[in-house]
Every structure is written in C-alpha cells, then in structure tokens.
C-alpha positions as CSV (number, residue, x, y, z in Angstrom):
1,M,90.9,101.3,118.8
2,G,93.5,101.9,115.8
3,R,93.9,100.2,112.4
4,I,96.5,98.2,111.0
5,L,98.1,99.8,108.0
6,A,100.0,97.3,105.3
7,I,102.5,98.7,103.1
8,D,104.0,97.2,99.8
9,Y,107.3,99.3,99.2
10,G,108.7,100.0,96.1
11,L,111.5,102.5,94.7
12,K,108.9,103.9,92.4
13,R,105.7,103.0,93.9
14,T,104.4,102.3,97.0
15,G,101.0,100.1,97.5
16,L,99.0,100.9,100.9
17,A,96.2,98.5,102.5
18,V,94.1,98.9,105.7
19,T,91.8,96.9,108.0
20,D,88.8,98.3,109.1
21,P,88.5,99.6,112.9
22,L,87.7,95.9,114.1
23,K,91.1,94.5,112.4
24,I,89.1,92.0,110.6
25,I,89.4,92.8,106.7
26,S,92.0,94.1,104.6
27,S,91.1,96.4,102.0
28,P,93.3,98.1,99.5
29,L,93.8,101.7,99.9
30,E,96.0,103.5,97.6
31,T,99.4,103.7,95.4
32,V,101.6,106.4,96.1
33,P,104.9,107.6,94.7
34,T,107.6,106.4,96.8
35,V,109.2,110.0,96.9
36,G,106.0,111.0,98.7
37,I,105.2,108.2,101.0
38,F,106.2,109.8,104.3
39,S,104.4,113.1,103.6
40,W,101.1,110.7,102.7
41,L,101.7,108.8,106.0
42,K,101.9,111.9,108.2
43,I,98.4,113.0,106.6
44,Y,96.9,109.8,107.2
45,I,98.0,109.2,110.3
46,E,96.8,112.5,111.6
47,K,93.5,111.4,110.6
48,E,93.2,107.8,111.2
49,E,94.4,106.0,114.2
50,V,97.3,103.6,113.5
51,E,98.1,101.2,115.8
52,R,100.3,98.9,113.5
53,I,102.4,99.2,110.5
54,V,103.1,95.8,108.5
55,V,105.7,96.2,105.7
56,G,106.1,93.6,103.1
57,M,109.4,92.1,103.5
58,P,110.9,90.8,100.1
59,V,112.9,87.5,100.5
60,N,113.7,84.6,97.9
61,L,112.5,81.2,98.1
62,N,115.4,79.8,100.4
63,K,114.5,83.2,102.7
64,T,117.9,85.0,101.6
65,D,117.9,88.5,100.9
66,T,116.6,89.6,97.6
67,D,117.9,93.2,95.7
68,A,114.9,94.7,97.3
69,T,115.6,93.8,100.8
70,E,117.9,96.4,101.7
71,P,115.7,99.2,100.7
72,V,113.0,98.0,102.6
73,K,115.0,97.6,105.7
74,S,116.2,101.3,105.2
75,F,112.6,102.3,105.1
76,I,111.5,100.4,108.0
77,K,114.3,102.0,110.0
78,K,113.2,105.4,108.7
79,L,109.3,104.5,109.6
80,K,110.2,103.4,113.1
81,T,112.0,106.7,113.6
82,T,109.4,109.0,112.1
83,F,106.6,107.0,114.0
84,P,108.1,106.1,117.0
85,L,104.7,105.5,118.7
86,I,103.6,103.1,116.1
87,S,104.5,99.5,116.1
88,V,106.0,98.1,112.8
89,S,106.0,94.7,111.9
90,T,107.1,92.5,108.4
91,E,105.5,89.9,106.5
92,D,106.7,87.8,103.9
93,E,105.6,89.2,100.4
94,R,106.9,86.2,98.2
95,F,104.1,85.8,95.5
96,T,102.3,88.9,96.3
97,S,102.1,90.3,93.0
98,K,101.4,87.1,91.3
99,I,98.3,86.4,93.8
100,A,97.3,89.9,93.1
101,R,97.4,89.7,89.5
102,Q,95.2,86.6,89.5
103,T,92.8,88.3,92.4
104,M,92.3,91.1,89.4
105,I,91.4,88.4,86.8
106,M,89.1,86.6,89.1
107,G,87.4,89.6,90.3
108,G,86.5,90.6,86.8
109,M,88.8,93.5,86.3
110,K,89.5,95.0,82.9
111,K,92.5,94.3,81.2
112,K,93.3,98.0,80.9
113,D,92.9,98.3,84.5
114,R,94.9,95.3,85.4
115,R,97.6,97.2,83.3
116,I,98.0,99.9,85.8
117,K,100.7,98.9,88.0
118,G,99.2,100.7,91.1
119,N,96.6,98.5,91.1
120,V,98.8,95.6,91.5
121,D,100.5,97.6,94.6
122,K,97.9,98.3,96.7
123,I,96.2,94.8,96.4
124,S,99.6,93.2,96.9
125,A,99.6,95.4,100.1
126,S,96.0,94.1,101.0
127,I,97.1,90.5,100.6
128,I,100.1,91.3,102.7
129,L,97.8,92.5,105.3
130,Q,95.4,89.6,105.0
131,S,98.5,87.1,105.8
132,Y,99.4,89.2,108.6
133,L,95.8,89.0,110.0
134,E,95.5,85.6,109.6
135,K,98.7,84.7,111.4
136,A,97.7,87.0,114.5
137,N,94.4,85.2,114.9
138,H,95.8,81.8,115.1
C-alpha cells in the first residue's frame, strides 16, 4: 500500500508532503531546491512506495492560469515521463501559502522559524495534500 506524495512546485524551492501508509494524515516532509527535485524524488521513490503524486496547480480566483501555471504544467509532463508508473493528480493551491503562515502562527512556531521560506513550502504541500485527501474521501 503506497503513500501519496504532494508537491508544491516553485521556481526556486519545492515543498513536499506525504501521507502515512494508510493515506489518512498529511505531514510536511521536506523542502528541496527545485534544481535538484528529480534527483530527490528518484531517491525517495526507491525507498518508499509512492502510488500517487499530487501537484499543487496555481490558478487565479477566476480559475484562469497564473504566471506560475505553465512552469507547473511543464514540471508535471516531466514527472509523468520520469515516473510513468505513478499516477499524477493536481489540486488547486490557491491560498495555501497564506493558510500555511496562519498554521505556523497558530501552532506556536517562533517568528524566526516562520521566516524560513522552506517551512512555508512544505506546510503548503501538506495543505494541498490534505485538501486532496478530503475530496478523495467524500
């Protein structure tokens, strides 16, 4: 029984989150420099069984593409080519960074830790994954 891996793709950094083996809980995993994301994914997927990858899809409030949409679509194409046996889904990522920042504040994270952008990225990935899980279970 494989896990679901979520990706909050960015031009500089990419946030990652993963489910538990039962696919109930989403947890922040790592933030990786985007330049090394495929190397990181290959190593992770060799160690852990991943049955699906969920990628955050940036869209405007009116559901049109943003400046970040095309790079994400290109990333997804490469992801599908590199890992053809793993299903890839997308999930709306609107407001995830804002929710991630609020989550860090409510969780009592120190201000200096909240300033680390990588923390926002991996928590955003976890929020994307949780949103996906909630839709999948209803």
